C-alpha positions as CSV (number, residue, x, y, z in Angstrom):
1,M,119.3,40.4,21.2
2,K,122.8,40.3,22.7
3,T,124.3,37.0,23.9
4,W,126.3,37.8,27.1
5,N,129.8,36.5,27.4
6,F,130.9,35.1,30.8
7,G,134.3,34.4,32.1
8,V,134.9,31.9,34.9
9,L,137.6,32.7,37.4
10,G,138.6,29.6,39.5
11,L,137.9,26.1,38.2
12,G,136.8,23.9,41.0
13,K,133.6,21.8,41.5
14,I,131.3,24.8,41.7
15,A,132.7,26.2,38.4
16,K,131.9,22.9,36.7
17,R,128.3,23.0,37.9
18,F,127.8,26.6,37.0
19,T,129.2,26.1,33.5
20,D,127.0,23.0,32.9
21,A,123.9,25.2,33.4
22,F,124.5,27.4,30.4
23,Q,122.9,24.9,28.1
24,Y,119.6,26.0,29.5
25,V,120.1,29.7,29.0
26,P,120.1,30.6,25.3
27,R,121.5,34.1,25.5
28,A,124.5,33.5,27.7
29,R,127.7,31.6,27.1
30,V,131.0,30.9,28.8
31,H,133.5,32.7,26.6
32,A,136.7,32.0,28.6
33,V,137.9,30.4,31.8
34,A,141.0,31.0,34.0
35,S,143.1,29.1,36.5
36,R,146.6,29.9,37.9
37,D,147.3,26.3,36.7
38,G,147.5,26.5,33.0
39,N,147.0,22.7,32.5
40,K,143.9,22.8,34.6
41,A,142.5,25.8,32.6
42,R,143.2,23.9,29.3
43,E,141.6,20.7,30.6
44,F,138.5,22.5,31.9
45,A,138.1,24.4,28.6
46,E,138.4,21.3,26.5
47,A,136.0,19.3,28.7
48,H,133.4,22.1,28.4
49,H,134.1,23.0,24.7
50,I,135.2,26.5,25.6
51,S,137.6,28.0,23.1
52,T,139.5,30.4,25.3
53,Y,141.4,29.8,28.5
54,Y,144.0,31.6,30.5
55,A,146.7,30.7,33.0
56,S,146.2,33.9,35.0
57,Y,143.3,35.9,36.3
58,E,144.8,39.1,35.0
59,E,144.6,37.9,31.4
60,L,140.9,36.9,32.0
61,V,139.9,40.3,33.3
62,S,141.7,42.0,30.4
63,D,139.8,40.1,27.8
64,P,137.6,42.7,26.0
65,A,135.1,40.1,24.8
66,I,134.0,39.2,28.4
67,D,130.9,41.0,29.8
68,I,130.8,39.5,33.3
69,I,133.1,37.3,35.4
70,Y,131.9,34.6,37.7
71,I,134.2,34.2,40.7
72,A,134.3,30.6,41.8
73,T,137.3,30.5,44.1
74,P,137.2,29.8,47.9
75,H,135.7,32.7,49.9
76,P,139.0,34.2,51.3
77,F,139.9,35.2,47.8
78,H,136.5,36.7,46.8
79,H,137.3,40.3,48.0
80,E,140.6,40.6,46.2
81,Q,139.4,39.0,43.0
82,T,136.2,41.0,42.9
83,L,138.2,44.2,43.2
84,L,140.5,43.1,40.4
85,C,137.5,42.6,38.1
86,L,135.9,45.8,39.1
87,H,139.1,47.8,38.5
88,H,139.0,46.4,35.0
89,K,135.3,47.5,34.6
90,K,134.1,44.0,34.5
91,A,130.7,43.1,35.9
92,V,130.9,40.5,38.6
93,L,128.9,37.5,39.9
94,C,130.8,36.4,43.1
95,E,130.0,33.1,44.6
96,K,128.6,33.2,48.2
97,P,129.6,34.1,50.8
98,F,130.4,37.4,49.2
99,A,133.5,37.9,51.3
100,M,135.0,37.1,54.8
101,N,133.6,40.1,56.7
102,T,131.5,43.3,56.5
103,R,134.5,45.6,55.8
104,Q,135.4,43.6,52.7
105,V,131.8,43.5,51.4
106,Q,131.5,47.3,51.9
107,E,134.6,47.8,49.8
108,M,133.3,45.6,47.1
109,I,130.0,47.3,46.9
110,S,131.6,50.8,47.0
111,L,133.9,50.0,44.1
112,G,131.1,48.4,42.2
113,R,129.0,51.5,42.5
114,R,131.9,53.8,41.5
115,S,132.7,51.6,38.6
116,N,129.1,51.6,37.5
117,V,129.0,47.9,36.6
118,F,126.8,45.1,37.7
119,L,127.8,43.3,40.9
120,M,125.9,40.5,42.7
121,E,126.5,37.8,45.3
122,G,125.9,34.4,43.9
123,M,123.3,33.2,46.3
124,W,121.7,30.8,43.8
125,S,118.9,29.7,46.2
126,R,117.3,33.2,45.8
127,F,116.3,32.5,42.3
128,F,114.7,29.0,42.5
129,P,110.9,28.9,41.8
130,S,110.4,27.3,45.2
131,T,111.8,30.5,46.9
132,H,109.7,32.7,44.7
133,K,106.6,30.7,45.6
134,A,107.3,30.7,49.4
135,L,107.8,34.5,49.2
136,E,104.6,34.9,47.2
137,L,102.6,32.9,49.8
138,V,104.0,34.8,52.8
139,R,103.4,38.2,51.1
140,S,99.8,37.3,50.2
141,G,99.0,36.5,53.8
142,A,98.6,32.8,53.2
143,I,100.0,32.0,56.7
144,G,98.9,35.2,58.4
145,E,101.7,36.9,60.2
146,L,105.1,35.1,60.1
147,Q,106.0,34.2,63.6
148,Y,108.8,31.5,63.4
149,L,111.3,30.4,60.8
150,H,113.5,27.3,61.0
151,A,116.1,26.4,58.4
152,D,119.1,24.0,58.6
153,F,122.0,22.9,56.4
154,G,124.4,20.3,57.7
155,F,126.5,17.6,56.0
156,V,129.4,15.3,57.0
157,A,132.5,16.7,55.5
158,P,135.5,14.5,55.0
159,V,138.0,15.2,57.8
160,N,140.9,17.0,56.1
161,L,142.4,19.5,58.5
162,D,144.3,21.2,55.7
163,G,141.4,21.2,53.3
164,R,139.0,24.1,52.6
165,V,136.2,23.0,55.0
166,Y,138.3,22.6,58.1
167,N,141.1,25.1,57.5
168,P,140.5,28.7,58.9
169,A,143.0,30.1,56.4
170,L,140.7,28.9,53.6
171,G,137.6,30.3,55.3
172,G,136.7,26.9,56.8
173,G,133.8,26.2,59.1
174,A,130.1,25.6,59.0
175,Q,128.8,29.2,59.1
176,L,130.7,30.5,56.1
177,D,130.4,27.3,54.1
178,V,126.8,26.3,54.5
179,G,125.4,28.5,57.3
180,V,125.1,31.2,54.8
181,Y,122.1,29.4,53.4
182,P,119.7,29.3,56.4
183,M,121.0,32.8,57.4
184,F,120.0,34.1,54.0
185,L,116.5,32.6,54.2
186,A,115.9,34.2,57.6
187,L,117.0,37.6,56.4
188,L,115.1,37.3,53.1
189,F,111.8,36.7,54.9
190,L,112.3,38.6,58.2
191,G,115.0,41.2,57.6
192,K,117.8,42.2,60.0
193,P,117.2,40.9,63.5
194,D,117.1,43.1,66.6
195,E,118.9,40.5,68.7
196,I,121.2,37.6,67.9
197,K,122.2,34.7,70.2
198,A,124.7,32.3,68.7
199,I,126.8,29.3,69.8
200,C,129.4,27.3,68.0
201,Q,131.0,24.0,68.5
202,K,134.6,24.2,67.3
203,T,136.9,21.7,65.5
204,N,140.5,21.4,66.8
205,T,141.5,23.6,63.9
206,G,139.5,26.6,65.3
207,A,136.8,26.4,62.6
208,D,133.2,26.0,63.6
209,A,131.9,22.4,63.3
210,T,128.3,23.2,64.2
211,T,126.7,26.7,64.6
212,S,123.3,27.5,65.8
213,A,121.7,31.0,66.1
214,L,118.5,32.5,67.3
215,L,117.4,35.7,65.7
216,R,114.8,37.8,67.5
217,Y,112.7,40.6,65.9
218,S,110.9,43.5,67.5
219,N,107.6,42.3,66.1
220,G,107.9,39.1,68.1
221,A,109.1,36.8,65.3
222,I,112.0,34.4,65.9
223,A,114.2,32.5,63.5
224,H,116.3,29.5,64.4
225,I,119.1,28.7,61.9
226,M,121.7,25.9,62.2
227,S,124.6,24.7,60.1
228,S,127.1,21.9,60.5
229,I,130.0,20.1,58.8
230,V,129.9,17.1,61.1
231,T,126.2,16.0,60.9
232,D,123.8,15.4,58.1
233,T,120.7,17.5,58.9
234,P,117.2,17.2,57.3
235,K,117.8,20.4,55.2
236,E,114.2,21.5,55.5
237,A,112.8,25.0,56.0
238,H,109.6,25.8,57.8
239,L,107.8,29.2,57.9
240,M,105.2,29.3,60.6
241,G,102.5,32.0,60.8
242,T,99.4,32.8,62.8
243,T,97.1,31.0,60.3
244,G,99.3,28.4,58.6
245,V,102.7,26.8,57.8
246,I,104.9,26.7,54.7
247,T,107.4,23.9,54.2
248,I,110.2,24.2,51.6
249,H,111.1,20.6,51.2
250,T,114.5,19.0,51.4
251,P,117.0,20.0,50.2
252,W,115.3,23.4,50.8
253,H,118.1,25.5,49.3
254,K,117.4,23.9,45.9
255,S,114.0,22.5,46.5
256,Q,111.5,21.6,43.8
257,Q,108.5,21.3,46.2
258,V,106.7,23.7,48.5
259,T,103.7,22.8,50.7
260,W,101.2,25.2,52.3
261,R,99.0,24.0,55.1
262,S,96.4,26.1,57.0
263,N,95.6,25.8,60.6
264,A,92.1,24.6,59.5
265,G,93.7,21.6,57.7
266,E,93.7,22.8,54.1
267,K,96.7,21.8,52.2
268,K,98.3,22.7,48.8
269,E,101.4,21.3,47.2
270,F,103.4,23.2,44.6
271,S,106.0,21.4,42.4
272,F,108.7,23.0,40.3
273,P,110.5,20.3,38.3
274,H,113.4,21.4,36.1
275,S,116.0,19.8,33.8
276,G,119.1,21.8,34.9
277,N,121.0,21.9,38.1
278,G,119.5,25.1,39.2
279,F,122.2,27.6,38.4
280,E,120.3,28.4,35.2
281,F,117.8,30.5,37.3
282,E,120.7,32.7,38.6
283,I,122.1,33.1,35.1
284,E,118.7,34.0,33.8
285,E,118.5,36.8,36.4
286,I,121.9,38.1,35.4
287,V,120.9,38.2,31.7
288,R,117.7,40.1,32.7
289,C,119.8,42.6,34.7
290,L,122.5,43.1,32.0
291,D,119.8,43.6,29.3
292,A,118.3,46.4,31.4
293,G,121.7,48.0,32.2
294,K,121.3,47.4,35.9
295,T,124.2,47.5,38.4
296,E,122.5,45.3,41.0
297,S,119.6,42.8,41.1
298,E,116.4,43.8,42.9
299,L,116.1,40.1,43.9
300,M,119.6,39.9,45.4
301,P,120.5,43.6,46.1
302,H,123.7,44.9,47.7
303,S,121.8,45.7,50.8
304,L,120.9,42.1,51.4
305,S,124.5,41.0,50.9
306,L,125.7,43.7,53.3
307,M,123.1,42.6,55.9
308,M,124.2,39.0,55.5
309,A,127.8,40.0,56.1
310,E,126.9,42.0,59.2
311,V,124.8,39.1,60.7
312,A,127.5,36.5,59.9
313,D,130.1,38.7,61.6
314,E,128.0,38.8,64.8
315,I,127.3,35.1,64.8
316,L,131.0,34.3,64.4
317,Q,132.1,36.8,67.0
318,Q,129.7,35.3,69.5
319,G,131.0,31.8,68.7
320,D,134.6,33.0,69.1
321,I,135.4,32.0,65.6
322,R,138.4,34.0,64.3
323,Y,140.0,34.2,60.8
């Protein structure tokens, strides 16, 4: 069967972790990488034993040997670079968040569909076995009707007012950087909320330091999601139903353990040890989709990415966060 050739566009820390995961996926390889800094491209390629590197993104998307391009740049550039790839009929895996707002996401999805090539947001947490197990438990009725979800993701970022995390021009702030994780989990399990109430604590750069949101659903369910770049949170997720509770253990966004507990006191623990860094699960899903000639993943469909953009827009608007 075919081995799929990936190109990597943008060569920061996330690109390194993504590239390292290919050793666990037999039928996928990194064929080429690109940076606007030619020396950086060469050094990255040499460090990862990649034969081809480019000093421009235009050269990368023009390489006929590449089947799909992973966009690993900061999120303000995702929209433009995804469109560049799609105009060249290249399939795209774009790191989360997909783009800066709903309008950009709509344009990306629309062009992807017109181009008839695969397009997916790189929400790697979706593909972990722990996420699959939690979904399986909820859908099987193991905790009855889901009533309340809590998920957090906070860390203490180094204070660099010009750096990516604090600088609004680079898409800085908690919600877009790590708030996308708990928001994703709430929408995955509960869908689009009927009502959103959000508050943000701002940094002096105008980015959000801490963001908290309550999502209310017509069936009575509530989700509480929280993100921060100024405090280190537990990073746990709890799904509470009428007959039990599921805990996705810390760090929940890449967890290797899920616990189910019934109201009657029964308890089961599920462990999912793995050798890689977790990106292999996302890459395996892409290989499956490309093998089948799909243009989107059923696990991380365009509709979910669009919903995430819409909810993020509302949270940021209520928090008076402007880019």
